[in-house]
N, C-alpha and C positions, 0 to 999 in steps of 0.2 A: 504494499500499500504506500501511497505517497504521504507527504506532510498533511496535516489536518487542514480542512477547508476553513475559510473565514466563518466567524459566527454571525448569524443573522437573527436579530432579536425581534420577535413579534410582540412580546410583552415582557415585563421583568421576570415572569415565571416560565416563559416559553422561548427557548433559543434552539436554533438548528446549527449544528457544526461546532468546530473548535473543541472536539472531544467531549462535548456535553452528552448526557444520556439522550437517547433518541426522543424527539418530540412527536406527539400524536396529532394526526389529522383524521377526523372521523365524522361521519354523519350519513344521512340517506343520500342516495344518488341524486334525487330530484326533490324539489319542494312539492310535497303532496297537499299540504294545507298549513296554515299558520299554526294551528293547534298542534299538529304532528311535529312540526319543526321545533317548537319550543319544548315539547315533551321529549324529543330525542336529545336536544342540547342539554337539558337538565339531567336526563338519565345517564347520558354518557359522562357528563362532568362528575356526577356522583360516584361513578365507577372508576374513572380514569384520573381524576384530578384535572389540572390545567391542560387544555387541549385546544386545537383549532377546529372550529365547526365547519363542515363542508356540506353544501347542497347546491344544486344547480337551479337557476331560474328558468333555463331553457336547455333541453337536450336536443340539440340541432342535428345530431347524427344517429337518431334511432334507425333501426333496421327497416321498420315499416312506416309508411307515410301516415298510417292510422294510429300509431303508438302515441301514448301520452308524452308531451314534451315539457310540461311545466306551466307555471302561471304567466310567464313572460317577463320582460325587463322591468317594467314599471312596478307591477304588483310584487314581483319577486324581490326587487331591491327594497321595497317597503317592508316586506316580511323579514329580510335579512338584517335590515337596520334595527329591527326590534330585537333580534337575537344578539346583535352586537351591543345594544343598549342594556341588555340583561347581563353583560359582562363576558361574553364569549367572542374571541377573535373569529373572524369569518374569512373563508376562502370560497370563491366561486369562479366558474368558467366565463370566459368571454369568447365570442365566435367571430366578431367583426371589429375592425379598428374603431368604429364610432362608439362601441360599447365601453371602451377602456376608460374614458373620462368619467361617465356616470357611475360605473361600477367602482372605480377607485374612491369615490366619495363615501362608499359604504363598506367595501371589503378591505381587509388588511392584506390579503394576498390575492392577486389576479392569477388565474390558472389558464394556461394555454392547452387546449385539448390535444391529445396525441395525433389525431388526424390533421391538425393544423400547425404542427410544430415547425414547418418550413415556410410558413406564410410571413414574409418579411414585414409587410405593413402592420400586421397584427402584433408581431413581436416588438417592433419599434414603438408603436403606440402604447403598448403596455409598459415598456421601459420608460417612456417619457412621463408617465404618471408619477414616478418616484416610489410607487408601491413595490412590495416584494412581488416578484414574478416567478411562479412555479411552472416550469415547462415539462409537460409529459412527453416522454420519448415515443415517437411514432413506432408502430409495430413494424414498420418498413425501414427504419433507420438504424444503422449500426451505432454502438456506443462511441466509436471514434468520430463518426460524422456528426454526432449530436452536439459536439462542441460548437459547430457553426450556428446553431439555434441560439445558444447562450451568448455567443459573440454578437449576434444581432441586437439582443437586449442591451448588452454591455456597451455597444456603440453609442447609445443615448446618454452615457454617463451614469447609468444605473447599474450598480454592482450587486444589488440585492436580488440574487438569482438562486433558484433551487432547481435541481434536475430530478425528475421522477422516472423510475423504471417501472414498466407495466407489462413486460413480456413482448416477444417478437413473434411475428407470424411464422407458423411451422406447418406448412401444408394448408389445407382447407379447414376452417372452423377450429383451429387450435393455436395455442400460444405456448411458447417455451421461454424460460428465463435463463439467460447465461449469466451466472453470478460473477464472472470475470468483468462484465459490463459495469457493475457497481464500482469496482476498483478503478476501472478506466475512467469513468465519468468523475469520480471523486478526485482524480489526479488533475482535473481542470481547475480546481481551487474553490469550487462551489459545493455547498451541502447537497447530499444525495438522499433522496427519499425512495423507499420501496413501497409500491402499491400492491399490497398483498391480495386484494380482492379482484381487481381487474386482471391480475396475472393468472387467475384461475378461470377466467371467462372463456367460453367457447363461442367466438363471434359468429352470429347467424346460425348457431348450432341447433336452434329450435325452429328453424324454418323462417318464420316471420319475426323472430326475436332471438336474442342471444341466450345460450344455455351457460352452464357453469359447473364447476367441481369444487364447491366450498369445503369439502373434506380435506383439501390440500392447502387451505389457507395457512394453517399453522406450519405445515411442512416447509413451505417456501419462506414464510416469515422467519422461521428459525434459521434457515440457511442464510438469509439476508442479514439477520442480526449478527451472525457469526463473522460477517465481513466487516461490520462496524458502521452500519448506516446511521445517518443523521436524523432521519425522520421515518415514521411508519404511517402509511396512508391506508385506511380501512373504511370501506363503506359498510355502515352498520344500520340494521333495521330491526324493529321490535317484532315484525312478522314478515319475514322475507317472502313467504308464499303469497302475500297480499301486496307486496311492493309494486308501485306503478312503473318502476324502471330498475333493471339490473338486480332484481330479487334473487335470480338464480345463482348469482355469485357473491351475494352479500353475506356478511357475518351476522348471525343472530345476536341481538343485544345481550342476552343472558350468557353468552359465551365470551364476551369481551374481557371481563375481569380476569378469568383464569388465563386467557391468552396473554394479557399484558403482564401478569405476574411472572409467567415463564419467560417471556421475551425480555423483560427488564432484568431478570436474573442473568440471562445470557449476555445481555448488553453490558452489564456491570462487570462480568467476568472478562469479556473481550477488551473493554476499554480500561480495565484495571491493570493490564499488562502493557508492554511496549509494542504490542501487536501492530498498531497503526503506524508507528514511527519506523519500526525496524524492517517492515515488509516481510516478516517471517510468518 
């Protein structure tokens, strides 16, 4: 492994990088209702402690044209502003350059979806807001090439960049995670996040929707934690079978506590040695 990436502070109690314990990003895939969003934020916080709440106001890349996308920009930002006012830092996706400014007024972290990670105008507009920018690695992009996406954000003078691994296409309807990629991306100098739930997704595997293999969430998360990740991204739902998006690969809320206890113990073990500095 390379030297430690710079620390990015979301709040006094949430920092990504610089050898800190991994920070958590968690929440439902999409905003289903204002009540559900607040329920999930409060429930996750009670289990996990300080964390970054994630939910999308629009899922613009659903498999089917008839699939639920979310409440949209205006209503979605109103709801997310309420979550932030309740004390939870917020992360949400942007899909178009024009969304960067309005979303930056509400969200602490702007997320670039994996399918859009090469879109220069989107990346630079996100960078110009001055907010933290989390870029999800496209399923079609190598870890080495992903540096160019980060460089586009950095070209605006914004160095508050995080890189997220979410699996690479492996044939049809399948993803695979190359754990070497976490080390490669971390060598760029920015914190690396592992998306444990999208990495077990089977894109389009259910015909008109994606399927998933949530039984492997912990398997992959343990492997990533052993590399020394700076953040863990987990889509969490209280009833995945009723989720309006990505329920097939979501972690059930009542499993979050045990998962975090095991991963935090592993994270402490890894970061308590000279593992990250020595490259051993």
